[in-house]
Residue frames as qw, qx, qy, qz and C-alpha x, y, z in Angstrom:
[[0.653, -0.246, -0.345, 0.628, -15.78, 35.52, -37.03],
 [0.152, 0.330, 0.015, 0.932, -16.09, 39.30, -37.64],
 [0.486, -0.617, -0.347, -0.512, -19.44, 39.28, -35.88],
 [0.774, -0.481, -0.333, 0.244, -17.79, 38.01, -32.70],
 [0.555, -0.024, -0.111, 0.824, -14.84, 40.43, -32.82],
 [0.005, 0.271, 0.114, 0.956, -16.90, 43.54, -33.54],
 [0.476, -0.594, -0.600, -0.247, -19.78, 42.69, -31.19],
 [0.151, -0.661, 0.301, -0.671, -20.05, 45.15, -28.19],
 [0.830, -0.463, 0.083, -0.300, -21.21, 42.44, -25.84],
 [0.931, 0.101, -0.157, 0.314, -18.17, 40.31, -26.60],
 [0.382, 0.567, -0.237, 0.690, -15.91, 43.29, -26.18],
 [0.435, -0.650, 0.180, -0.596, -17.56, 44.27, -22.90],
 [0.941, -0.324, 0.006, -0.100, -17.39, 40.73, -21.43],
 [0.822, 0.237, -0.216, 0.471, -13.74, 40.34, -22.42],
 [0.151, 0.598, -0.286, 0.734, -12.80, 43.64, -20.79],
 [0.679, -0.570, 0.125, -0.446, -14.77, 42.73, -17.61],
 [0.976, -0.114, -0.104, 0.155, -12.78, 39.48, -17.39],
 [0.606, 0.414, -0.223, 0.642, -9.51, 41.37, -17.86],
 [0.179, -0.674, 0.221, -0.682, -10.37, 43.98, -15.29],
 [0.847, -0.459, 0.029, -0.267, -11.34, 41.27, -12.80],
 [0.915, 0.064, -0.158, 0.365, -8.05, 39.44, -13.35],
 [0.337, 0.539, -0.235, 0.736, -5.98, 42.65, -12.96],
 [0.441, -0.648, 0.171, -0.597, -7.83, 43.67, -9.74],
 [0.936, -0.342, 0.009, -0.085, -7.50, 40.19, -8.23],
 [0.872, 0.182, -0.118, 0.438, -3.89, 39.81, -9.26],
 [0.351, 0.469, -0.194, 0.787, -2.42, 43.27, -8.65],
 [0.478, -0.724, -0.107, -0.486, -4.72, 44.09, -5.76],
 [0.875, -0.457, -0.088, 0.132, -2.94, 41.78, -3.38],
 [0.713, 0.158, -0.049, 0.681, 0.41, 42.99, -4.54],
 [0.107, 0.565, 0.013, 0.818, -0.37, 46.70, -4.24],
 [0.453, -0.606, 0.055, -0.651, -2.66, 46.79, -1.18],
 [0.060, -0.315, 0.861, -0.395, -1.73, 43.63, 0.67],
 [0.321, -0.231, -0.907, -0.146, -3.77, 40.61, 1.69],
 [0.069, -0.364, -0.690, 0.622, -5.39, 42.22, 4.69],
 [0.275, 0.398, 0.056, -0.874, -7.18, 45.03, 2.75],
 [0.400, 0.157, -0.657, -0.619, -8.13, 42.78, -0.09],
 [0.244, -0.138, -0.958, 0.065, -9.54, 39.98, 2.01],
 [0.062, 0.418, 0.660, -0.622, -12.01, 42.07, 4.00],
 [0.274, 0.648, 0.653, 0.282, -13.55, 43.64, 0.87],
 [0.097, -0.839, -0.210, 0.493, -12.91, 47.25, 1.80],
 [0.011, -0.601, 0.456, 0.656, -10.73, 47.81, -1.28],
 [0.243, 0.035, 0.897, 0.368, -11.70, 44.84, -3.48],
 [0.261, 0.662, 0.698, -0.082, -15.44, 45.66, -3.92],
 [0.174, 0.868, 0.072, -0.458, -14.96, 49.32, -4.84],
 [0.135, -0.494, 0.656, 0.554, -12.13, 48.43, -7.23],
 [0.287, 0.223, 0.900, 0.242, -14.35, 45.93, -8.98],
 [0.221, 0.784, 0.528, -0.238, -17.28, 48.34, -9.18],
 [0.027, 0.812, -0.224, -0.539, -14.98, 51.13, -10.55],
 [0.222, -0.266, 0.806, 0.480, -13.55, 48.70, -13.05],
 [0.317, 0.487, 0.810, 0.077, -17.06, 47.70, -14.23],
 [0.178, 0.877, 0.267, -0.358, -18.06, 51.31, -14.68],
 [0.076, -0.678, 0.482, 0.550, -14.82, 52.19, -16.60],
 [0.307, -0.017, 0.882, 0.358, -15.33, 49.12, -18.81],
 [0.302, 0.691, 0.653, -0.065, -18.92, 50.08, -19.71],
 [0.099, 0.897, -0.016, -0.430, -17.88, 53.75, -20.44],
 [0.233, -0.474, 0.681, 0.507, -14.95, 52.51, -22.51],
 [0.343, 0.256, 0.866, 0.260, -17.13, 50.19, -24.59],
 [0.258, 0.823, 0.467, -0.196, -19.71, 52.93, -25.23],
 [0.019, -0.834, 0.255, 0.489, -17.03, 55.43, -26.28],
 [0.280, -0.296, 0.781, 0.472, -15.29, 53.01, -28.62],
 [0.315, 0.397, 0.834, 0.220, -18.42, 51.79, -30.37],
 [0.182, 0.885, 0.307, -0.300, -19.86, 55.29, -30.60],
 [0.151, -0.676, 0.438, 0.573, -16.60, 56.43, -32.19],
 [0.184, -0.155, 0.843, 0.480, -16.78, 53.78, -34.95],
 [0.353, 0.586, 0.727, -0.065, -20.46, 54.17, -35.82],
 [0.261, 0.315, 0.359, 0.839, -21.11, 56.43, -38.82],
 [0.090, 0.216, 0.329, -0.915, -22.78, 59.73, -38.05],
 [0.249, 0.562, 0.787, -0.041, -26.56, 60.02, -38.53],
 [0.206, 0.941, 0.269, -0.008, -26.60, 63.74, -39.37],
 [0.563, 0.589, -0.134, 0.564, -24.03, 66.24, -40.70],
 [0.501, -0.184, -0.400, 0.745, -21.63, 67.98, -38.26],
 [0.106, -0.879, -0.398, 0.240, -22.89, 71.10, -36.48],
 [0.158, -0.814, 0.220, 0.513, -19.80, 73.12, -37.45],
 [0.689, 0.702, -0.110, -0.142, -18.58, 73.66, -41.01],
 [0.126, 0.725, -0.676, 0.022, -14.93, 73.06, -40.24],
 [0.585, -0.213, 0.761, -0.184, -15.76, 69.46, -39.21],
 [0.804, 0.468, 0.134, -0.341, -17.00, 68.62, -42.70],
 [0.813, 0.529, -0.207, 0.130, -13.61, 67.92, -44.27],
 [0.815, -0.245, -0.108, 0.514, -9.93, 67.23, -43.47],
 [0.021, -0.994, 0.104, -0.011, -7.62, 70.07, -42.50],
 [0.816, 0.250, -0.193, 0.485, -3.93, 70.35, -43.19]]
């Protein structure tokens, strides 16, 4: 089960579904039916949501991967109080 939870493809697809639901559900409420039905707001919102989801997935999985080489600056080598 851990392989499914910590897999970036699963995380990305889950976030894409959530962004699509949010855009479809809140888009009509915020912008109204007229702007959402002709695609002038819906398509850019979906595209921006996809880009934000990809960037978020990259940042999160890059944060949790162990570093390959030591830090460039000495003060990053240990905890500071």
